[in-house]
C-alpha positions as CSV (number, residue, x, y, z in Angstrom):
1,X,34.9,-9.5,13.5
2,X,35.3,-5.8,12.8
3,X,35.3,-2.5,14.8
4,X,32.5,0.0,15.2
5,X,33.1,3.7,15.2
6,X,30.7,6.7,15.4
7,X,30.4,10.0,13.5
8,X,28.3,12.8,12.3
9,X,27.2,14.1,8.9
10,X,27.9,17.8,8.7
11,X,24.7,18.3,6.8
12,X,22.8,17.5,10.0
13,X,23.6,21.1,10.9
14,X,23.6,23.0,7.6
15,X,23.0,26.3,9.2
16,X,26.0,26.1,11.5
17,X,29.6,27.0,10.5
18,X,32.1,24.3,10.3
19,X,33.8,25.2,13.5
20,X,30.5,24.8,15.4
21,X,29.8,21.4,13.7
22,X,33.3,20.2,14.8
23,X,32.7,21.5,18.3
24,X,29.4,19.7,18.6
25,X,30.8,16.4,17.2
26,X,33.7,16.6,19.7
27,X,31.4,17.5,22.6
28,X,29.3,14.5,21.7
29,X,32.3,12.3,21.8
30,X,32.0,11.1,18.2
31,X,34.9,9.8,16.2
32,X,34.5,11.3,12.7
33,X,32.7,13.7,10.4
34,X,31.4,13.2,6.9
35,X,31.7,16.8,5.4
36,X,28.9,17.8,3.0
37,X,29.6,19.3,-0.4
38,X,26.5,21.6,-0.4
39,X,27.4,24.1,2.3
40,X,30.4,23.3,4.5
41,X,32.9,22.1,1.8
42,X,31.5,23.2,-1.5
43,X,32.4,21.2,-4.5
44,X,35.7,22.4,-5.9
45,X,36.4,24.9,-3.0
46,X,39.8,23.5,-1.9
47,X,40.3,26.2,0.7
48,X,37.0,25.5,2.5
49,X,37.8,21.8,2.4
50,X,41.3,22.3,3.8
51,X,39.9,24.5,6.6
52,X,37.3,21.8,7.5
53,X,40.0,19.2,7.6
54,X,42.2,21.4,9.8
55,X,39.3,22.0,12.3
56,X,38.5,18.3,12.3
57,X,42.1,17.2,13.0
58,X,42.7,19.8,15.7
59,X,39.6,18.5,17.5
60,X,41.0,15.0,17.5
61,X,38.4,13.8,15.0
62,X,38.9,12.1,11.6
63,X,37.3,12.9,8.2
64,X,35.3,9.8,7.3
65,X,34.1,10.9,3.9
66,X,33.1,13.7,1.6
67,X,29.3,13.8,1.0
68,X,29.0,15.1,-2.5
69,X,25.9,15.8,-4.4
70,X,27.3,14.6,-7.7
71,X,24.7,12.5,-9.7
72,X,26.1,9.9,-12.0
73,X,24.9,10.1,-15.6
74,X,23.2,13.5,-15.1
75,X,24.0,16.3,-17.5
76,X,24.0,20.1,-16.6
77,X,25.3,19.8,-13.1
78,X,26.9,23.0,-11.8
79,X,30.1,21.1,-10.9
80,X,32.0,18.1,-12.3
81,X,33.4,15.1,-10.6
82,X,36.8,16.7,-10.9
83,X,35.6,19.4,-8.6
84,X,34.3,16.8,-6.2
85,X,37.6,14.9,-6.2
86,X,39.6,18.1,-5.6
87,X,37.6,18.8,-2.5
88,X,37.9,15.3,-1.3
89,X,41.7,15.4,-1.7
90,X,41.9,18.7,0.2
91,X,39.8,17.2,3.0
92,X,41.9,14.1,3.2
93,X,38.7,12.1,2.8
94,X,39.1,8.4,2.2
95,X,35.7,8.1,0.6
96,X,33.4,10.2,-1.7
97,X,29.6,9.8,-1.7
98,X,27.9,10.1,-5.0
99,X,24.3,9.6,-6.1
100,X,23.3,6.9,-8.6
101,X,21.5,9.1,-11.1
102,X,18.2,10.9,-10.6
103,X,15.7,8.2,-11.7
104,X,14.0,5.5,-9.7
105,X,15.1,2.1,-10.7
106,X,11.5,1.2,-11.8
107,X,11.7,4.1,-14.3
108,X,15.2,3.4,-15.6
109,X,15.6,1.6,-19.0
110,X,18.6,-0.3,-19.9
111,X,20.2,2.7,-21.7
112,X,20.0,4.8,-18.5
113,X,21.4,2.0,-16.4
114,X,24.3,1.5,-18.7
115,X,25.0,5.3,-18.6
116,X,25.0,5.5,-14.8
117,X,27.0,2.2,-14.5
118,X,29.6,3.4,-17.0
119,X,30.1,6.7,-15.1
120,X,30.2,4.9,-11.8
121,X,33.1,2.8,-13.1
122,X,34.8,5.9,-14.5
123,X,34.7,8.0,-11.3
124,X,35.7,5.0,-9.2
125,X,38.8,4.5,-11.3
126,X,39.5,8.2,-11.3
127,X,39.3,8.5,-7.5
128,X,41.4,5.3,-7.1
129,X,44.4,7.2,-8.4
130,X,44.1,9.5,-5.3
131,X,43.6,6.6,-2.9
132,X,39.9,7.4,-2.4
133,X,37.0,5.0,-2.8
134,X,33.6,6.1,-4.3
135,X,30.4,5.2,-2.5
136,X,26.9,5.1,-3.7
137,X,24.3,7.0,-1.7
138,X,21.6,4.4,-0.7
139,X,18.5,6.4,-1.5
140,X,15.1,6.7,-3.1
141,X,14.7,7.9,-6.7
142,X,18.1,6.6,-7.7
143,X,19.4,3.2,-8.9
144,X,20.0,2.3,-5.3
145,X,16.4,2.7,-4.3
146,X,16.1,-1.1,-3.9
147,X,18.6,-3.7,-2.8
148,X,18.3,-5.6,-6.1
149,X,19.0,-2.5,-8.2
150,X,21.9,-1.4,-6.0
151,X,23.6,-4.8,-6.2
152,X,23.0,-5.0,-10.0
153,X,24.7,-1.6,-10.4
154,X,27.7,-2.6,-8.2
155,X,28.1,-5.9,-10.0
156,X,27.8,-4.4,-13.5
157,X,30.2,-1.6,-12.7
158,X,32.6,-4.3,-11.6
159,X,35.1,-2.0,-9.8
160,X,36.8,-2.8,-6.5
161,X,36.9,0.9,-5.8
162,X,33.1,1.3,-6.0
163,X,31.3,0.8,-2.7
164,X,28.0,1.7,-1.2
165,X,26.6,3.3,1.9
166,X,23.5,2.1,3.7
167,X,20.6,3.7,5.6
168,X,17.2,2.3,6.6
169,X,14.8,2.5,3.7
170,X,11.4,4.1,4.3
171,X,8.5,1.7,4.1
172,X,10.3,-1.5,5.0
173,X,10.2,-3.5,8.2
174,X,13.2,-3.8,10.4
175,X,13.6,-7.4,9.2
176,X,13.5,-6.3,5.6
177,X,16.0,-3.6,6.2
178,X,18.4,-6.0,8.0
179,X,18.1,-8.4,5.0
180,X,19.1,-5.5,2.6
181,X,22.0,-4.5,4.8
182,X,23.2,-8.1,4.9
183,X,22.9,-8.4,1.1
184,X,24.9,-5.2,0.4
185,X,27.5,-5.9,3.1
186,X,30.2,-7.1,0.7
187,X,30.3,-3.6,-0.7
188,X,29.5,-1.7,2.5
189,X,31.7,1.3,3.4
190,X,29.7,2.8,6.3
191,X,26.1,3.5,7.4
192,X,24.0,6.6,8.0
193,X,22.3,6.3,11.3
194,X,18.9,7.8,12.4
195,X,15.5,6.7,13.6
196,X,12.3,7.7,12.1
197,X,8.7,6.6,12.8
198,X,6.1,7.2,10.0
199,X,8.4,9.9,8.5
200,X,8.9,11.7,11.9
201,X,12.3,12.1,13.3
202,X,12.6,10.4,16.7
203,X,15.3,10.2,19.4
204,X,17.8,7.6,18.4
205,X,17.4,5.9,21.8
206,X,13.9,4.9,20.8
207,X,15.3,2.8,18.0
208,X,18.1,1.2,19.9
209,X,16.6,-2.3,19.7
210,X,16.3,-2.0,15.9
211,X,19.7,-0.5,15.5
212,X,21.3,-3.1,17.7
213,X,20.4,-5.6,15.0
214,X,21.9,-3.5,12.2
215,X,25.1,-2.7,14.0
216,X,25.6,-6.2,15.1
217,X,25.5,-7.2,11.4
218,X,27.9,-4.4,10.5
219,X,30.4,-5.5,13.2
220,X,30.5,-9.0,11.7
221,X,32.3,-7.5,8.7
222,X,36.1,-7.3,8.8
223,X,37.8,-3.9,9.3
224,X,36.4,-0.6,10.6
225,X,32.9,0.7,10.0
226,X,31.3,3.9,11.1
227,X,27.7,4.6,12.1
228,X,27.3,8.3,11.1
229,X,24.4,10.2,12.8
230,X,22.1,12.5,10.8
231,X,18.5,13.8,10.8
232,X,18.5,14.7,14.5
233,X,15.1,15.7,15.8
234,X,14.3,19.4,15.3
235,X,17.9,19.9,14.0
236,X,18.7,20.5,17.7
237,X,22.2,20.4,19.0
238,X,21.0,19.1,22.3
239,X,19.3,16.2,20.5
240,X,22.6,15.3,18.9
241,X,24.2,15.0,22.3
242,X,21.4,12.7,23.4
243,X,21.5,10.7,20.2
244,X,25.3,10.4,20.3
245,X,25.1,9.1,23.9
246,X,22.6,6.5,22.9
247,X,24.6,5.4,19.9
248,X,27.9,5.2,21.9
249,X,26.2,3.1,24.6
250,X,24.9,0.8,21.9
251,X,28.3,0.4,20.3
252,X,30.0,-0.1,23.6
253,X,27.6,-2.8,24.6
254,X,28.0,-4.6,21.3
255,X,31.8,-4.3,21.5
256,X,31.8,-5.6,25.1
257,X,29.4,-8.4,24.2
258,X,26.8,-7.4,26.8
259,X,23.9,-7.5,24.4
260,X,22.9,-11.1,23.6
């Protein structure tokens, strides 16, 4: 039986400066932040990453991960994995998020899969030297757009330092999503938490019954796992406070065993 923690993806509030993101996360009573590499901690900008880390620590929060936008196997990116790793080190992040290419699994031939898999293995081993795990974004239009494809990639990369994130896939039922979560759980690092209905962002409290099933499954895993909030309705700070309250109540009830 593991431990559940809570957190926030900084990209939830891309328009706000890092200090304000930290203030909101602390006010919401969350435990951690995943810092995004697109705005708040740009890839390769060690100074920005170090400042985000300082703000996080001083607020009594932890850095859960570095949300990079590095795409495995894709040429011509404006930054390399070395830049990503430098930022993660400056942040003191224990995990780096990367994307499994830029093609849907249904459109990927064997050569493409081999290319993405080989680079996944390479970056995982590179990050290992810094004590950082590499995690795959669980997302459409990549090789993690289905559970079967994600597991194939993880198995073929065959690196203990390669993990995956998880988030509810659009178009699946709650039961199907739970099945996917259970199947990828041997590689699970943490989850991105939000609640959508027909593509519309909704208050997290409306999805509490569904998320109780997911988080109960996550808690069955050994160690510590975070549920990291993102996609709050209308990008509203007030909605974050409401969503965080709902998430924390859910975690508390699961931890205390009051939900049967």
